[in-house]
LUMKOLVEX-571010 format. One record per residue (C-alpha): x, y, z. Coordinates in steps of 0.5 Angstrom, whole numbers, plus 500, padded with zeros to 3 digits. Example, Ala and Ser with C-alpha at 12.3 -4.5 7.8 and 13.67 -1.06 7.14 Angstrom:
BEGIN
+-----+-----+-----+
|  xx |  yy |  zz |
+-----+-----+-----+
| 525 | 491 | 516 |
| 527 | 498 | 514 |
+-----+-----+-----+
***
This chain:
BEGIN
+-----+-----+-----+
|  xx |  yy |  zz |
+-----+-----+-----+
| 668 | 475 | 367 |
| 673 | 470 | 364 |
| 676 | 469 | 370 |
| 670 | 465 | 372 |
| 670 | 461 | 367 |
| 676 | 459 | 367 |
| 674 | 456 | 374 |
| 670 | 451 | 370 |
| 676 | 449 | 367 |
| 680 | 448 | 372 |
| 675 | 444 | 376 |
| 674 | 439 | 370 |
| 682 | 438 | 371 |
| 680 | 436 | 378 |
| 675 | 432 | 376 |
| 680 | 428 | 372 |
| 686 | 428 | 377 |
| 681 | 425 | 381 |
| 679 | 420 | 377 |
| 686 | 418 | 374 |
| 687 | 417 | 381 |
| 695 | 420 | 380 |
| 695 | 419 | 387 |
| 696 | 421 | 393 |
| 703 | 425 | 393 |
| 700 | 428 | 388 |
| 693 | 431 | 391 |
| 697 | 433 | 397 |
| 702 | 437 | 392 |
| 696 | 440 | 389 |
| 693 | 441 | 396 |
| 700 | 444 | 398 |
| 700 | 449 | 393 |
| 694 | 453 | 394 |
| 695 | 459 | 398 |
| 691 | 460 | 404 |
| 689 | 467 | 406 |
| 689 | 467 | 414 |
| 691 | 475 | 413 |
| 684 | 476 | 410 |
| 680 | 472 | 415 |
| 683 | 475 | 421 |
| 682 | 482 | 419 |
| 674 | 481 | 417 |
| 673 | 477 | 424 |
| 675 | 483 | 427 |
| 670 | 487 | 423 |
| 664 | 482 | 424 |
| 660 | 487 | 427 |
| 660 | 492 | 421 |
| 659 | 487 | 415 |
| 652 | 485 | 412 |
| 647 | 479 | 415 |
| 647 | 473 | 411 |
| 639 | 473 | 409 |
| 639 | 467 | 405 |
| 642 | 461 | 408 |
| 645 | 456 | 403 |
| 646 | 461 | 398 |
| 654 | 463 | 397 |
| 658 | 469 | 395 |
| 665 | 468 | 392 |
| 669 | 475 | 391 |
| 674 | 472 | 385 |
| 680 | 477 | 383 |
| 685 | 476 | 378 |
| 691 | 480 | 379 |
| 698 | 481 | 376 |
| 704 | 483 | 382 |
| 709 | 488 | 381 |
| 714 | 484 | 379 |
| 709 | 482 | 373 |
| 709 | 488 | 370 |
| 702 | 490 | 374 |
| 701 | 495 | 381 |
| 698 | 489 | 385 |
| 691 | 492 | 384 |
| 686 | 486 | 380 |
| 686 | 486 | 373 |
| 679 | 483 | 374 |
| 674 | 482 | 379 |
| 667 | 478 | 379 |
| 662 | 476 | 384 |
| 660 | 469 | 384 |
| 653 | 468 | 386 |
| 650 | 461 | 387 |
| 643 | 460 | 389 |
| 641 | 456 | 395 |
| 638 | 451 | 391 |
| 644 | 451 | 386 |
| 639 | 452 | 380 |
| 641 | 459 | 378 |
| 648 | 462 | 378 |
| 650 | 470 | 377 |
| 656 | 473 | 375 |
| 657 | 479 | 377 |
| 663 | 484 | 373 |
| 666 | 489 | 379 |
| 668 | 494 | 374 |
| 676 | 496 | 376 |
| 674 | 504 | 376 |
| 667 | 503 | 381 |
| 668 | 508 | 386 |
| 667 | 505 | 393 |
| 667 | 508 | 400 |
| 674 | 504 | 402 |
| 674 | 504 | 411 |
| 681 | 505 | 414 |
| 684 | 498 | 412 |
| 691 | 495 | 415 |
| 697 | 496 | 410 |
| 700 | 488 | 408 |
| 706 | 492 | 410 |
| 705 | 495 | 416 |
| 700 | 502 | 418 |
| 694 | 503 | 416 |
| 691 | 506 | 409 |
| 686 | 512 | 411 |
| 678 | 512 | 409 |
| 678 | 515 | 402 |
| 673 | 514 | 396 |
| 676 | 511 | 391 |
| 676 | 505 | 385 |
| 674 | 499 | 388 |
| 681 | 497 | 384 |
| 685 | 500 | 389 |
| 682 | 497 | 395 |
| 687 | 492 | 394 |
| 693 | 495 | 394 |
| 690 | 498 | 399 |
| 690 | 493 | 404 |
| 689 | 486 | 400 |
| 683 | 482 | 399 |
| 680 | 484 | 406 |
| 679 | 491 | 404 |
| 676 | 490 | 397 |
| 671 | 485 | 401 |
| 670 | 490 | 406 |
| 669 | 496 | 401 |
| 665 | 492 | 396 |
| 660 | 489 | 403 |
| 659 | 497 | 404 |
| 656 | 499 | 397 |
| 652 | 493 | 396 |
| 650 | 490 | 403 |
| 652 | 483 | 399 |
| 655 | 479 | 404 |
| 662 | 475 | 402 |
| 663 | 469 | 403 |
| 669 | 466 | 400 |
| 674 | 470 | 396 |
| 679 | 467 | 391 |
| 685 | 471 | 388 |
| 689 | 469 | 381 |
| 695 | 471 | 380 |
| 695 | 473 | 373 |
| 701 | 470 | 370 |
| 700 | 464 | 373 |
| 695 | 463 | 368 |
| 700 | 465 | 363 |
| 704 | 459 | 365 |
| 697 | 455 | 365 |
| 696 | 456 | 358 |
| 704 | 454 | 356 |
| 702 | 447 | 360 |
| 697 | 445 | 356 |
| 698 | 448 | 350 |
| 706 | 451 | 349 |
| 703 | 458 | 346 |
| 704 | 465 | 350 |
| 697 | 469 | 350 |
| 696 | 475 | 353 |
| 692 | 477 | 359 |
| 686 | 478 | 355 |
| 687 | 472 | 350 |
| 682 | 466 | 350 |
| 685 | 461 | 355 |
| 679 | 458 | 356 |
| 679 | 456 | 349 |
| 685 | 454 | 349 |
| 684 | 449 | 355 |
| 677 | 446 | 352 |
| 681 | 444 | 346 |
| 687 | 441 | 350 |
| 682 | 437 | 354 |
| 679 | 434 | 348 |
| 686 | 433 | 345 |
| 687 | 426 | 347 |
| 693 | 424 | 348 |
| 697 | 430 | 348 |
| 691 | 435 | 351 |
| 689 | 434 | 359 |
| 687 | 427 | 359 |
| 694 | 425 | 358 |
| 697 | 424 | 365 |
| 704 | 428 | 365 |
| 700 | 434 | 362 |
| 695 | 434 | 366 |
| 700 | 433 | 372 |
| 703 | 440 | 369 |
| 696 | 444 | 369 |
| 694 | 443 | 376 |
| 701 | 444 | 379 |
| 701 | 450 | 375 |
| 693 | 452 | 376 |
| 693 | 451 | 384 |
| 700 | 455 | 386 |
| 697 | 461 | 382 |
| 691 | 461 | 387 |
| 690 | 464 | 394 |
| 683 | 463 | 398 |
| 680 | 464 | 405 |
| 681 | 458 | 409 |
| 674 | 456 | 407 |
| 676 | 455 | 399 |
| 683 | 453 | 399 |
| 683 | 445 | 399 |
| 682 | 441 | 392 |
| 676 | 439 | 395 |
| 672 | 445 | 396 |
| 674 | 448 | 389 |
| 672 | 441 | 386 |
| 665 | 442 | 390 |
| 665 | 449 | 387 |
| 666 | 448 | 380 |
| 661 | 441 | 380 |
| 656 | 446 | 383 |
| 657 | 451 | 376 |
| 657 | 444 | 372 |
| 650 | 442 | 374 |
| 647 | 448 | 373 |
| 641 | 447 | 368 |
| 642 | 450 | 361 |
| 641 | 457 | 362 |
| 642 | 457 | 369 |
| 649 | 462 | 369 |
| 647 | 469 | 367 |
| 652 | 474 | 366 |
| 652 | 481 | 369 |
| 656 | 487 | 371 |
| 655 | 493 | 376 |
| 653 | 499 | 372 |
| 657 | 505 | 372 |
| 655 | 512 | 370 |
| 660 | 518 | 370 |
| 666 | 517 | 373 |
| 665 | 510 | 375 |
| 659 | 512 | 380 |
| 654 | 506 | 380 |
| 648 | 508 | 376 |
| 642 | 508 | 379 |
| 637 | 506 | 381 |
| 639 | 499 | 377 |
| 645 | 498 | 381 |
| 641 | 498 | 387 |
| 636 | 493 | 384 |
| 642 | 488 | 381 |
| 645 | 489 | 389 |
| 638 | 487 | 392 |
| 636 | 482 | 388 |
| 643 | 478 | 390 |
| 642 | 480 | 397 |
| 636 | 476 | 396 |
| 638 | 471 | 392 |
| 632 | 472 | 386 |
| 633 | 472 | 379 |
| 637 | 477 | 377 |
| 633 | 481 | 371 |
| 635 | 488 | 371 |
| 636 | 489 | 363 |
| 640 | 495 | 364 |
| 645 | 491 | 367 |
| 646 | 485 | 362 |
| 652 | 483 | 358 |
| 651 | 480 | 351 |
| 658 | 476 | 352 |
| 663 | 476 | 358 |
| 668 | 481 | 361 |
| 675 | 480 | 358 |
+-----+-----+-----+
***
């Protein structure tokens, strides 16, 4: 869940850099840093006929995944995943945590290194390793019936570097990075308001992002962050997909949660509520 909140901090940084006018060269550099996931776009286009329809024009569903590569001690699976739902009128938003161990019916997926992974009933986290973001999106859409409009993949190791860029401290992967960013943003000369520090922050942050073509630009990411910042008080709610037993979705709560997101209705599933964001 904190991945979503971190995007608020990144959005604030984007606003600062635009306001500070660091120059067109910096703007181009940060834009070029962002990786565009055309592989997932092409894979999803091949299976367009099996994907859920758009039921509410204007509403947006963005799947955000935080990953750690094998070189950084991870296994290539998402460490965290959140579906960010923005209502069509932009007066509401929901961050829905997708547990790593949520069991999904994964379709056959093209492997990043070649070949095809077989269909499998497996934890959601395993779908990314099997076929990248497109496989995770297709598996989640099959389970929920929710159309995923965009996706963001954030490199967890990159966020560790952001902590150094803004505060010179090392945080574990579940540390309070948001708090560190907020303190630095308010910190005056030494914080993100200082152009040199802001430059390092944005250089590292944008280098840690992979997104579909619709989100892989500074204006698109800025618009996303701005939509969240403009929400009225209490407009952002946190939920998680409820699971039972060995990771199976708990019904009927999970079904009601998915149905509300599909229909762009306020989420009222008390059993799905979280007192605090997921780590």
